[in-house]
C-alpha positions in Angstrom: -164.2 -91.1 -46.8 -167.5 -90.0 -45.3 -166.1 -89.7 -41.8 -163.5 -87.3 -43.0 -166.2 -85.2 -44.6 -168.2 -85.2 -41.4 -165.1 -84.3 -39.4 -164.5 -81.3 -41.7 -168.1 -80.3 -41.4 -167.8 -80.5 -37.6 -164.8 -78.1 -37.6 -166.8 -75.8 -39.8 -169.8 -75.8 -37.5 -167.5 -75.4 -34.5 -165.9 -72.3 -36.0 -169.0 -70.6 -37.3 -171.4 -71.4 -34.4 -168.9 -70.2 -31.7 -169.5 -73.3 -29.6 -173.3 -73.0 -29.8 -173.6 -69.6 -28.3 -176.9 -67.7 -28.8 -177.3 -64.7 -31.0 -176.9 -61.4 -29.1 -178.6 -58.1 -30.0 -177.0 -54.8 -29.3 -180.5 -53.2 -29.0 -181.5 -55.9 -26.5 -184.1 -53.6 -25.0 -185.8 -53.4 -28.4 -186.2 -57.2 -28.6 -187.5 -57.7 -25.1 -189.2 -61.1 -25.7 -185.9 -62.5 -26.9 -184.2 -61.2 -23.8 -186.6 -62.5 -21.2 -190.1 -64.3 -21.6 -191.3 -62.3 -18.6 -191.5 -59.2 -20.9 -194.4 -60.7 -22.8 -197.3 -58.2 -22.5 -195.2 -55.7 -20.6 -196.3 -52.8 -22.8 -199.9 -53.6 -21.6 -201.1 -53.0 -25.2 -200.4 -54.8 -28.5 -196.8 -54.6 -29.6 -195.3 -55.7 -32.9 -191.6 -55.7 -33.5 -189.3 -56.4 -36.5 -185.5 -56.6 -35.9 -182.6 -57.3 -38.2 -178.8 -57.6 -37.4 -176.0 -57.8 -40.0 -172.7 -58.7 -38.2 -169.2 -58.6 -39.6 -170.1 -57.9 -43.3 -166.4 -57.3 -44.1 -165.1 -60.8 -43.3 -164.4 -62.9 -46.4 -164.3 -66.7 -46.3 -162.9 -69.4 -48.6 -164.8 -72.1 -46.8 -168.1 -71.4 -48.6 -169.4 -70.6 -52.0 -170.4 -67.2 -50.7 -167.9 -64.3 -51.0 -169.0 -63.1 -47.6 -168.9 -64.9 -44.3 -171.3 -62.5 -42.5 -173.9 -63.4 -39.9 -177.4 -62.2 -40.6 -180.4 -62.5 -38.2 -184.0 -61.6 -38.7 -186.5 -61.5 -35.8 -190.2 -60.6 -35.5 -192.4 -60.7 -32.4 -195.9 -59.9 -31.3 -197.3 -59.6 -27.7 -200.3 -58.4 -25.8 -201.8 -58.2 -22.4 -205.0 -59.4 -20.8 -206.1 -57.1 -17.9 -208.8 -59.5 -16.9 -206.3 -62.4 -16.4 -203.3 -60.2 -15.5 -201.4 -62.2 -18.1 -199.1 -61.4 -21.1 -199.0 -63.5 -24.3 -196.4 -63.4 -27.0 -195.1 -65.1 -30.2 -191.6 -64.8 -31.6 -190.0 -66.1 -34.8 -186.3 -65.8 -35.7 -184.1 -66.9 -38.5 -180.3 -66.8 -38.5 -177.9 -67.3 -41.5 -174.2 -67.9 -41.2 -171.5 -68.0 -43.9 -173.8 -67.3 -46.8 -176.7 -69.5 -45.5 -174.4 -72.5 -45.3 -175.4 -72.9 -41.6 -178.9 -71.7 -40.7 -181.2 -71.9 -37.7 -184.9 -71.1 -37.2 -186.8 -70.7 -33.9 -190.6 -70.2 -33.3 -191.7 -69.7 -29.7 -194.8 -69.0 -27.6 -194.5 -67.0 -24.4 -196.6 -66.4 -21.3 -196.2 -64.1 -18.3 -198.2 -63.3 -15.2 -198.2 -60.0 -13.4 -198.2 -59.9 -9.6 -198.6 -56.6 -7.7 -196.4 -56.9 -4.7 -197.1 -53.4 -3.5 -198.3 -50.1 -4.9 -194.7 -49.6 -6.0 -193.3 -52.9 -7.1 -194.6 -55.5 -9.6 -193.3 -59.0 -10.2 -193.6 -60.8 -13.6 -192.6 -64.5 -14.0 -192.6 -65.8 -17.6 -192.2 -69.0 -19.5 -191.3 -69.8 -23.1 -191.7 -73.0 -25.2 -190.0 -73.1 -28.7 -189.5 -75.2 -31.7 -186.0 -74.9 -33.2 -184.3 -76.2 -36.3 -180.7 -76.1 -37.5 -179.5 -77.0 -41.0 -176.3 -77.2 -43.0 -175.9 -77.3 -46.8 -172.9 -79.4 -47.7 -173.0 -78.2 -51.3 -171.8 -74.8 -50.2 -168.7 -76.1 -48.4 -165.2 -76.0 -49.9 -162.6 -78.7 -49.1 -158.9 -78.8 -50.0 -159.4 -81.6 -52.6 -161.8 -79.2 -54.4 -158.8 -77.2 -55.7 -155.7 -77.8 -57.7 -152.6 -75.8 -58.8 -153.7 -75.6 -62.5 -157.3 -74.5 -62.6 -158.0 -73.6 -59.0 -161.5 -74.6 -57.9 -162.7 -77.8 -59.6 -166.1 -78.3 -58.0 -167.7 -79.6 -54.8 -166.8 -83.3 -54.5 -169.2 -83.9 -51.6 -172.4 -82.1 -52.8 -174.0 -85.5 -52.9 -174.4 -85.4 -49.2 -177.1 -82.7 -49.6 -178.3 -81.1 -46.4 -178.6 -82.1 -42.8 -181.3 -80.9 -40.4 -181.7 -81.1 -36.6 -185.0 -80.3 -34.9 -185.6 -79.9 -31.2 -187.8 -78.4 -28.5 -186.5 -75.6 -26.3 -187.7 -74.3 -22.9 -186.8 -71.0 -21.3 -188.1 -69.0 -18.3 -187.6 -65.6 -16.7 -188.4 -63.2 -13.9 -188.8 -59.4 -13.8 -189.2 -57.0 -10.8 -189.9 -53.4 -11.5 -191.2 -50.0 -10.2 -191.8 -46.8 -12.1 -188.0 -46.0 -12.2 -186.1 -49.2 -11.3 -186.1 -52.7 -12.9 -184.2 -55.9 -12.7 -184.6 -59.2 -14.5 -183.2 -62.8 -14.5 -183.7 -65.3 -17.4 -182.7 -68.9 -18.1 -182.7 -70.2 -21.7 -182.3 -73.8 -23.0 -183.3 -75.2 -19.6 -183.7 -78.6 -21.2 -180.3 -78.4 -22.9 -181.4 -79.8 -26.2 -179.1 -81.8 -28.4 -178.3 -79.7 -31.5 -175.7 -82.0 -33.2 -176.2 -82.9 -36.9 -173.5 -85.5 -36.9 -175.3 -88.3 -35.0 -173.5 -87.4 -31.8 -174.6 -85.7 -28.6 -173.8 -82.0 -28.5 -176.1 -80.3 -26.0 -176.7 -76.6 -26.2 -175.4 -75.0 -23.0 -177.9 -73.2 -20.8 -177.7 -69.5 -21.0 -178.6 -67.2 -18.1 -178.8 -63.4 -18.2 -179.2 -60.6 -15.7 -180.4 -57.2 -16.7 -181.3 -54.0 -14.8 -181.4 -50.2 -14.9 -182.7 -47.0 -13.4 -184.5 -44.2 -15.1 -183.7 -40.6 -14.1 -186.3 -38.0 -15.1 -184.2 -35.0 -16.0 -187.1 -32.6 -16.9 -187.8 -32.3 -13.2 -184.4 -30.9 -12.4 -184.2 -27.1 -11.8 -181.2 -26.6 -14.0 -183.3 -28.0 -16.9 -186.4 -25.9 -16.4 -186.1 -24.5 -19.9 -187.2 -28.0 -21.1 -190.6 -27.6 -19.4 -192.6 -27.6 -22.6 -191.0 -30.7 -24.1 -192.1 -34.3 -23.7 -190.1 -37.0 -21.9 -186.5 -36.2 -20.9 -184.9 -39.1 -19.2 -181.4 -40.7 -18.8 -181.3 -44.4 -18.2 -178.1 -46.3 -17.3 -178.5 -50.1 -17.9 -176.5 -53.3 -17.6 -177.0 -56.6 -19.3 -174.9 -59.6 -18.4 -175.2 -63.0 -20.1 -173.3 -66.2 -19.7 -173.4 -69.5 -21.7 -171.0 -72.3 -21.3 -167.5 -71.0 -21.0 -168.4 -67.6 -22.5 -169.9 -64.5 -20.8 -170.4 -60.9 -21.9 -171.6 -57.6 -20.4 -173.3 -54.6 -22.0 -173.1 -51.4 -20.0 -174.5 -48.1 -21.3 -176.6 -45.0 -21.2 -179.8 -44.1 -23.0 -181.1 -40.5 -23.4 -184.7 -39.9 -24.4 -185.6 -36.4 -25.5 -189.2 -36.1 -26.5 -189.4 -38.2 -29.7 -185.7 -38.9 -30.0 -183.4 -41.5 -28.4 -179.6 -41.7 -28.3 -177.5 -44.4 -26.7 -173.9 -45.3 -26.1 -172.7 -48.4 -24.5 -169.8 -50.9 -24.2 -169.8 -54.6 -24.7 -167.1 -56.7 -23.0 -165.5 -57.5 -19.7 -162.2 -55.5 -19.7 -160.8 -57.1 -16.5 -161.2 -60.6 -17.9 -158.5 -62.1 -20.2 -159.3 -64.7 -22.8 -155.6 -65.4 -23.2 -152.4 -64.0 -21.8 -152.5 -61.1 -24.3 -156.1 -61.0 -25.2 -158.7 -59.0 -23.2 -162.4 -59.6 -23.4 -163.2 -56.3 -25.3 -165.7 -56.6 -28.1 -167.4 -53.3 -29.2 -168.6 -49.8 -28.6 -172.2 -49.3 -29.7 -174.0 -46.1 -30.7 -177.7 -45.8 -31.2 -180.2 -43.3 -32.7 -183.9 -43.7 -32.4 -187.1 -41.8 -33.3 -190.8 -42.2 -32.9 -194.0 -41.0 -34.6 -197.4 -41.8 -33.0 -197.4 -45.5 -32.5 -194.3 -46.2 -34.6 -190.6 -46.2 -33.4 -187.4 -46.9 -35.3 -183.9 -47.4 -34.0 -180.6 -47.9 -35.7 -177.3 -49.0 -34.0 -173.8 -49.7 -35.1 -171.1 -51.8 -33.3 -167.6 -50.4 -33.6 -165.3 -53.4 -33.1 -162.5 -52.8 -30.5 -161.2 -56.3 -30.2 -158.4 -57.8 -32.3 -161.0 -58.6 -34.9 -160.7 -55.0 -36.0 -157.4 -55.8 -37.7 -159.2 -57.9 -40.3 -161.7 -55.1 -41.0 -164.7 -57.1 -40.0 -167.1 -54.2 -40.6 -168.8 -54.1 -37.1 -172.5 -54.8 -37.0 -175.6 -53.0 -38.1 -179.0 -53.3 -36.3 -182.4 -51.9 -37.3 -185.5 -52.2 -35.2 -189.1 -51.1 -36.1 -191.7 -51.4 -33.4 -195.4 -50.6 -33.6 -197.7 -50.2 -30.6 -201.5 -50.6 -31.1 -203.9 -49.4 -28.5 -207.4 -50.3 -29.6 -209.0 -48.5 -26.6 -208.1 -44.8 -26.3 -209.9 -44.5 -22.9 -208.5 -47.5 -21.0 -207.0 -46.7 -17.6 -203.2 -46.2 -17.6 -201.1 -49.2 -16.6 -197.8 -49.3 -14.8 -195.1 -49.6 -17.5 -191.6 -50.9 -17.2 -189.0 -48.1 -17.1 -186.7 -49.8 -19.6 -185.4 -47.7 -22.4 -188.1 -47.3 -25.0 -189.9 -44.9 -27.2 -193.5 -45.7 -26.2 
């Protein structure tokens, strides 16, 4: 009987983990250390970030004891820069809950990057990340067909005795960034060692993920037709692209970010419209809107994903993301450093 239970659990994991794909953030620029380890220390001052994503809160499930089958992710990070050693250091911690905490994962990572001045214009930053990860599943929260009957409905979990299963593993990632004061491009590789994440005693290696990101910042305040903005702070428009691929899945984020003094607004699209997942199913996922604001060293951003795929027919509820970032500069008189032109409010 146990093998049937494990088979059912395997199907559950397969459904809810989407073939082991990584979590993706709509505000990917606001969680730079998760995007690419080469971003560690890129602010050249201390940076602390807290990020939360609530995805598809409207989907209901009968597979678990939770009434909601939503995906929730919490992420925090801290990074700094050593001018003496031209090095960036960072720490990240992330926790993800799926299907009412039935399936959960935790990751804690340390990051290092080194800054190389190729010329007065361009800077290169290679980076490395080493992480400890853990995945767990709670059998007591699962529901099986034999747990129900026609008379009384749900009769109780018949396999709660199996308790929980946990899988722990090490994970290695690396990345590279090239940037000037207006242009940047990056390449990252995650799960280079392809760790085994199976909790069923088999071998199920996590596919390696690679991502390409880039963009260009236009300074609009310098334009003659916007001369009336002369007394404001930063006025920039930044088109960006972020492509990631893992296993048989890939996805692209394309969008624009507008910064006007202390405010940020963004609009972008996630998907690959010319790619078909099936004969009548295009790779369209969502349209994302963003609003952000900063005050002194603090910045806050909120985004919402409008689902445009066929998932919209089940009223999934899109996705909410909230980011809070704090930048601490203990020295008010240090010389200015060259900063990445990525969309940001610092």
